N, C-alpha and C positions, 0 to 999 in steps of 0.2 A: 312280190316279195320273194317267191321261189327263184326267180331269175337272178336277183341280187345275191342270194345265198349260193347258187351254183357258181356264179362268177367269182365270188370271194374264195370259194373252195378251190377253183382252178388256179387262182393266183397263189394260194398257199401251196398247192402241189408243185407249181413251177419253182417257187422259192426254196423248196425243201432240198437239202443236199442229196446227191446221188449216193446210193448204197455202196459200201466198200466192196471191192472185188473179193471173190472167194476162191482160194486155191483148190485145185483138183484134189479130191479125196478128203477135203476138210469139211466137216459138218457145218451147215449154215448156223449162224448165231441167231438167237431169238431175242427180240426186244422184250423188255419187262412189260410193255403195254400189251403185247400179244399173249402173254402168259395168263392162264385162267386165274381168276381171283380165288383165294382160299375160302372154303365155306365158313360162314359166320359161326363163332364159338357160341355154345349155348349159354344163355343168361342164367346166372346162378342167383339164388336168393329171391327170385321173383315170387310174388304172392298170387296164387290162383284166385281169380275173381269169379264168383258163382254167376251163372247166366241168369237173365231176367226170368222171373216167374210171372206170367201175365195174370194168374189168378191169385197171386199172393196178396193177403189183406194188408191194409195200412199199418204202420208202426204205431203202437199205443203205449209202449213202455220204453222210456229213454234208456239207452245202453243195451237194449236187446233187440235183435233183428230176426223176425220170423223167416225172412228170405234166407239168411245164412244158416239158421237153425234147420230149416227144411232141406237145404242143399247138402249140409253135412251128413244128413241121414238118408240121402238119395230118395226122398219121398216122391212118390207119384201121386199127385193130388189135383183135385179141382174143388176149390173151397171158396164159397161165397160167404163173406163175413164183413162185419163192421170194424174188425181189428182183433189182433191176437196178442197175448202176453204169456210169459212163462208162468206155469202154475206151481212147480216144485212140490208136487203131491205124490203120494204112494210109494211103492217099493223102488221105482226108478224115477225119482223126481225130475231129473233132467230131460226125461222123455215126454213130459206132460205139458200141455198148454191150455189156457182158457181162450176161447174165441167168442166174440160178441155177435149176436144175431137180433133181428127184429122182424116182426110180421105186422103188416098194416091190413086191418080189416076193411071191407067195403063201406062200413058205416063210419069209418074214421078213427076207430080205436086202434091203439098200437100196443103190442106186447113185446117186451124186451127180455132177452135171455142170455145166459152164459153157458156155453157148451164146453165140457171137459174132453179133450182129445189126448190120445197117447200115440207116439210113434212106434209102430210095430211091424216088422217085416217089410220095411220100405213103404208102408202105408200109414195114413193118418186115420186112426180109428176113434169114432165118437163113443165115449163111455156113458155120459149122462148130460142132459140139457135141463137147466134150472131156470124157470121164470124169475126175474129179479125186479122188473119194473113194468108199469103200465101208464099209458098216457094217450094223447091224441095227436093226430097228424098236424102238420104245420099249416097255418092259414097264410096263403100268399099275400093277402091284404094286410095282415098284421103278423109278420114273421117273428118267431121266438126261438130261442135256443132250445135244443132237445130237452135238457133237464128242466127247463121252465115249463115244458109241456107235459111233464110227467106228474101224475097225482100220487104215485106211490113208488118207492125205490128202496131196495135192500142193498146193503153193503156186504161184501164177502171178506171175512177175516180168516186167514190161514193160521193154524196152530204151528208153533215153532218146529215141531217134529214132522210136519207135513202129513200127518195121519188123519187130519180132520179140518173142517172149516165151519165157521159160524156165520149164519145169515141173520142180520138184524136191520130194522128200518133205519134209513138215513134221517137226520134231524128234520122234523116237520113233514115227513113223507111216510107216515105210519098208516096202518090198516084202518084204524078208527076214523081218522080224518078223511081218508079216501072214500070210505063208505058213506060218510055223512055228506061229503061234497057231491057224491053221485046220486044222492037220494032224490033230488029234484027231477021231475020228468024231462027227458031230453032224448034226441035221436040216438045218442051214444049210450044211454042208460044201461040197457041189458048187455050190450057187447063190452062196454068198459067195466061194468060190474063183474062180469065173468072173468075178465083179465085180472081185476083187483083180487078176486078170491084165489085165483091161481097163484098169484105172487104171495099172498098171505099164507097159503098152505106150505110154503117152503121155509118158513121161519124156523130157526133152531139150529141144531148141530147136525152136520153131515160127516159121517165117519168113513174112512177108507176100509173097505172089506171086500174080499173076493175080487180084487182087481178093479174096483171102481168106488165112487162115493155113493153112500146110501144114507138116507135120512134116518136119524136116530129117534125113533118114536117110543 
């Protein structure tokens, strides 16, 4: 292939017209092909795309992107989470987020929580973590959805002014039913029972005070 290319190039060179003679004292003319190309003009109106954050949690709230939120605040973070969403709480509501976490015990009991974070000085600072659900690990032989494996779950309702939240049990997943269902002897009994009580203790109103949410007792 290289030989064919050289041969074709030689034929093209022979067929090309001879350059016009240049008179003495006359500067040589430069072809447009030999002139350097002008530098590309800067693109205007381009939208800057934030770089990928390998530790960014998955999106859980449609229309809101943790990736873009963290990038806009130049956050330096390493966050392991099940997902985050805007919290709209406190004195600077746009700087707060809820992030979901879960911990699996060796016995098979699972505790789920929501942690409230605030963006502060280019860092993501945890303010408080609230247990909101308890359940069991998935059985590979009989897989079930996460919510179907929970025996208790609380929903978080934010006040319109963003100064408080209310934790109440979801329909059919209240403390009394969870305690009753866990009364029978089982390998998970003590561990799951402990998680159930941790969730039940969070019920009620949490108010914004001194830069964080505090349970109103």
